[in-house]
C-alpha positions in Angstrom: 141.6 214.2 259.5 144.3 216.1 257.8 146.2 219.1 259.2 144.3 221.5 256.7 140.9 220.1 257.4 141.5 220.4 261.2 142.5 224.2 260.7 139.5 224.6 258.5 137.3 223.1 261.1 138.8 225.2 263.9 138.2 228.3 261.8 134.5 227.5 261.1 134.1 226.9 264.7 135.6 230.3 265.7 133.7 232.2 263.1 130.2 230.5 264.3 131.2 231.6 267.7 131.8 235.1 266.5 128.5 235.2 264.5 126.5 234.1 267.5 128.3 236.8 269.8 127.4 239.3 267.0 123.7 238.5 267.3 123.6 238.7 271.0 125.8 241.8 271.8 125.3 243.8 268.7 121.6 243.3 268.0 119.6 241.6 270.8 121.1 243.7 273.6 120.3 246.8 271.6 116.4 245.8 272.0 115.7 243.7 268.7 114.0 240.7 270.0 112.3 239.3 266.7 113.4 235.8 267.3 113.0 234.9 263.4 115.3 237.7 262.4 117.9 236.9 265.2 117.9 233.3 263.9 118.2 234.4 260.4 121.4 236.7 261.3 122.9 233.8 263.2 122.5 231.4 260.3 123.9 233.5 257.5 127.7 233.4 257.3 128.5 237.0 256.7 132.3 236.4 256.2 131.2 234.5 252.9 130.1 237.9 251.4 133.5 239.8 252.1 136.8 239.8 250.3 139.2 237.2 251.6 141.2 240.0 253.3 138.4 241.2 255.4 136.8 237.9 256.3 138.2 237.7 259.7 136.4 241.0 260.6 133.0 239.8 259.2 131.3 239.9 262.7 132.5 243.5 263.8 130.0 246.0 264.5 130.5 248.2 261.3 130.0 248.2 257.4 133.0 247.0 255.6 134.1 247.6 252.1 133.1 245.1 249.4 134.9 246.9 246.2 133.8 249.6 243.7 132.9 252.2 246.6 130.2 249.8 248.1 129.7 248.5 251.4 128.3 245.6 253.4 126.0 247.1 255.8 126.5 247.1 259.6 124.7 243.7 261.2 122.5 245.9 263.6 121.3 247.8 260.6 120.5 244.8 258.5 118.5 243.1 261.4 116.9 246.4 262.1 115.7 247.1 258.4 114.7 243.2 258.2 112.6 243.3 261.5 110.7 246.4 260.3 109.2 244.5 257.2 107.5 241.8 259.4 108.3 239.1 256.9 106.8 235.8 256.9 106.8 232.8 254.4 104.1 234.3 252.2 105.6 237.5 251.3 107.5 238.3 248.1 110.3 241.0 248.7 112.0 243.6 246.7 115.4 244.6 247.5 117.1 247.5 245.8 120.9 247.4 246.2 121.9 243.8 246.2 125.7 244.8 246.8 127.4 241.5 248.0 124.3 239.6 248.7 124.3 239.4 252.4 121.1 241.3 253.0 119.5 239.3 250.1 120.3 235.9 252.0 118.9 237.4 255.5 115.6 238.3 253.7 115.6 234.9 251.8 115.3 233.1 254.9 112.2 234.9 256.0 110.2 235.3 253.0 108.7 233.3 250.1 110.8 234.9 247.4 113.3 237.8 247.1 113.7 239.7 243.9 117.0 241.9 244.2 118.2 244.6 241.8 121.7 245.9 241.6 122.8 248.8 239.5 126.6 247.5 238.6 126.5 244.5 236.6 129.9 243.1 238.3 128.3 243.2 241.7 124.9 241.7 240.5 126.8 238.8 238.8 129.2 238.2 241.7 126.2 238.2 244.2 124.0 235.9 242.1 126.7 233.5 241.9 127.6 233.5 245.6 123.9 233.1 246.8 123.5 230.2 244.5 126.7 228.7 245.7 125.5 229.1 249.3 122.1 227.5 248.6 119.7 230.5 248.9 117.3 229.1 246.2 114.5 231.6 246.3 116.6 234.7 245.4 116.5 236.0 241.9 119.3 238.9 241.3 118.6 241.4 238.4 121.0 244.2 237.0 119.3 247.2 236.3 118.1 250.7 237.8 116.6 249.9 241.2 115.2 253.3 241.6 112.6 252.2 239.2 111.9 249.0 241.0 110.8 245.7 239.1 107.4 246.3 237.6 107.2 242.7 236.0 106.9 241.0 239.5 105.0 243.6 241.4 103.3 244.1 243.8 105.5 243.2 246.6 104.4 242.7 250.1 107.8 244.2 251.3 110.5 246.4 249.8 114.1 246.9 251.3 116.1 250.0 249.9 119.8 249.4 250.7 121.0 252.8 249.3 120.3 256.4 250.4 117.5 258.2 248.2 116.6 261.9 248.4 113.1 260.9 248.4 110.9 257.7 248.2 111.2 256.9 244.4 107.5 256.9 243.0 107.9 253.7 241.2 108.4 251.8 244.5 105.4 253.4 246.1 103.5 252.0 243.1 105.0 248.4 243.4 104.2 248.2 247.1 101.1 245.9 247.7 98.3 246.9 249.8 99.2 246.7 253.5 102.7 246.2 252.3 105.7 247.8 254.1 108.9 249.5 252.8 112.0 250.6 254.8 114.2 252.9 253.0 117.1 255.5 253.9 116.0 259.1 253.1 118.2 262.3 253.5 121.3 263.8 252.1 124.2 261.7 250.5 126.1 262.2 253.9 123.2 261.4 256.4 120.1 259.8 256.3 117.0 258.5 258.4 115.4 255.1 257.8 111.8 255.8 256.8 109.1 253.0 257.2 106.4 253.3 254.6 103.0 251.5 254.8 100.4 251.2 252.1 96.7 251.6 252.8 94.9 251.3 249.6 95.7 254.3 247.6 97.2 256.2 250.7 100.7 255.9 252.7 101.8 256.3 256.2 105.4 257.3 256.9 107.3 256.7 260.2 110.8 258.0 260.8 113.3 255.5 262.3 117.1 255.5 263.2 119.5 257.8 261.7 121.9 256.0 259.3 124.6 256.3 256.5 124.1 254.5 253.2 126.0 254.8 249.6 123.7 256.8 247.3 121.1 255.2 245.3 122.0 255.7 241.5 119.5 255.9 238.9 116.7 258.0 237.7 114.9 258.5 241.1 118.1 258.5 243.1 121.0 260.9 243.5 122.4 260.3 240.1 120.7 260.6 236.6 122.9 259.0 233.8 122.2 259.6 230.1 121.7 255.9 229.3 118.6 255.9 231.7 
């Protein structure tokens, strides 16, 4: 084994240890005990979704910038939102806000299929290539206005919105399957609260969860309206 190969193996080992520690100290010890979610979080290499200069900070307990004013979410929030959806291998998931694709990868390990919508073309393209390279084959990344959902593949048994909205976008309510669950940050542009929405036929129930802070949801039903929409 060459020196460079030994160095690479050592680096991979260190990162694996950091990832396992992240799951135990940042997630499990905060009370999240869904073993399927914990295994998924331990499996996905968060460092692969970050710019090279930030990969050594991948397993810290905080969001990190990925460029274009966007961030990769804090690991605990990723796990918390994922667990709220109660996923299994039969469910089709809609994710709004692909970003770098990290949350997408976690969702893909726990569901049948993930459709993810990203507003920014450059992020959508990079995330799609990254997810394909890393082997997440049941993921489909789309570029568009995520606040409108993705009606062509609806209904969805689970919807995760990874950007802050002033209110739940009506198209997402319509595209949620009966008995489906949606988790979405709702509030001001500066501070939000996670809202869990469950559909019961033509009715919906709402449960307020933890406070959080996400980048704004762009689009017709988000914080920004653009002439092109």
